[in-house]
N, C-alpha and C positions, 0 to 999 in steps of 0.2 A: 254686576254693578263694576263700572270702570270709575275711578278716581283718580283723575288729571290732575297731578301738582307741577308736571314738567315743562318750564317755560320751552327748552329747545326742543325736546324729544316730543313734548306734547303738541308743540307746532308741526314737526314733522309728520304724525300720526293722525292729525285731526282732520285732514282730507279724506281719511279712510273710515271715519265713524260710521258714515253710510251702509259699509259693508258689516258692520257688527250685526249680531242676532237682532231681530227685531225687538225683542222682549229686554234688550240691554239698555241699562239707564246710566247715563255718564254724567258723573257729578265734576264739575271744574272746582277745583280748591283754589289755592292763594294765586298759585301760577307761579312758583319760584323758589326762593331760599328759606320761606318759612317752614317747609316741610311738613304742611297739613295733611297731605294725602293719607300718610302712614298711619297717624292716629285716627284717621275717617275711618279707613279700610278697616282697622282693628275693630273700631266700635261696631261698624257694620257686620263684620263677620261674627263677632261675639254677640249681638243683638238678634242675628238672624242666622242661625248655623246651617241654616239650608241654603243661603244665598252662596253664590259665587262671586267672589270679590276680588277684582284686579287691581292694584295701584300702581300708578306711574308717578316716579319721583326723580328728580334730576340728582346729581351726587351732593351737591350742596345742601338741597333739601331733605334728603336721608338722613345726613349726619345731624342734622338739626332736629330730627324727629326720634331718635334711637329709644327714648323711654318707651314709645309705643311699641318697639319691637319687643321689647322687654316682657310688657303684656300679652303681646301674641304669642310669645313661647311660653310663658307662665300658663297661659290659658288654653292653649291648642287651638287656636282660631284657625279657619281654613281660608287665608286669603294669599293671595300671591302678590309679592312685591317685587316690581320692575323697576332697578335703580339704572337709569341712561348714564352712564359714565363716561362723560368725554375727556375727562382729565382736567377741566378749569371751569371757569366760569365764561362760556363761551358769549352768553346775552351779554354781560358787564363789559369782556373785551371788546366785541362786536359794536357796543354803544360809545364806549369810552374811546377807542382809536377813531371812530368815526367822528367824532367832535376834535380829537387832536390825535395824528396817528403816533406822535411821540409818547403819550400818555403810557403810563405802567412801563416805564423804560423800554418804550418800542416793544412791547409785549413781552418782555423777557422778564419781567418783576414776577417773583416766585408767589406772590401773597395770594393772587387768584387762580394759582395750580393746585391741585391735590396734593394732599403729602405722600410722599413715595412710599411710607410704610404701612399705610391705612389699607385694609382690607376689608371689603364690604361682606365678602362671604365669611371671613373670620369673624367679624364683629357678630353677624348674624348667628353663626353657630354657638359663639361665648352665651348667647342669650336663648338658646335653646332652638335656633330656627335653622332648618336646612338651608344651604345655599349652593348655586351652582353660577358660573360665569360663562357667556359667551361672547367670544371674540367676533365682532364686526368692524374690526379696524383695518384689514388688509383687503381694502376693496380691487385692488388689482389682480386677485386671485378668485374667479368665480365659482371654481370647484370647492375652495375652502370657504367660501361666503355661503354656497348652498347647504355645505356640511352642517354649517354652524346656525343656518336658518331651519335647518330640519331639526337640529337639536333643540333649540328654541320652542319649535312648535310641538315637539314630544315634551319637554319640560313644563311648557303651559297647559298643554291638556292634562297631563297628569297631575300637575298641581292645582289644578281648578276642581279636580274629582277628589283631592285627599282634604281630609278633616284636619291638618295641620299647616302651620304657615311655610312658606317658601319664599326665599330672596333669589331673585334673578338678576344679575348684573350682565348689563349689556355693555361692554366696552367699545364704545364708539369716536370715529376721530373728533379730535379737537378742532379748534379755530381752523376752518378751511373753506373750500367750496362746497365740501358736503352739506354744509347748513347754508347755502345761497339760499335767499326766497324767505328764509325762516327767521323771525325776530328781524324786520326790517329797519334801519336806521336812518333812511334817506328817503325824501319825497314829500315829507309832512312839512318841510321848513317854510315853504310859502303859503300854507294855511293858515288863514287869519280867524281869530274867534272875535266874533262881533259881540260887545257887551249888551 
């Protein structure tokens, strides 16, 4: 079961849903900052210990749903939680600056950025959940990217076979061309809704 609650990362990987094994069920959660995929995945894994559960959450959604991670650690559920950490609220920055490029102090205001001292894997560990970080930020180094993608594949495969929770933090680029085509903010202005 894939529980997808990530607006940016979910949009990036949704084109590949057809590549998933045929028995995979995909559940769309809130799709953003609420963080409903972590509690949903925890409940699914707790309710059916034989299920292989994968959760996609953005960095903001993850921090909003930490209580469910406490339950996952205490109950030892076998879910894998992937946190797509692009360091900031990319969807809000894209949408806001499309409306007004000077918004958020020309994208420099810190309130839409992640706290520098916050560590997703350290938080997971403090709740009894193993964690690992995969660095996918350096897109100019194909060798390093390949190494990290191999590590991701290994962690995913091993994590889905375990009967204990695992947090995988994917460190991704922030607001940049990497997210082109995801969370489109232009092109619908001329659409008129008839009453």
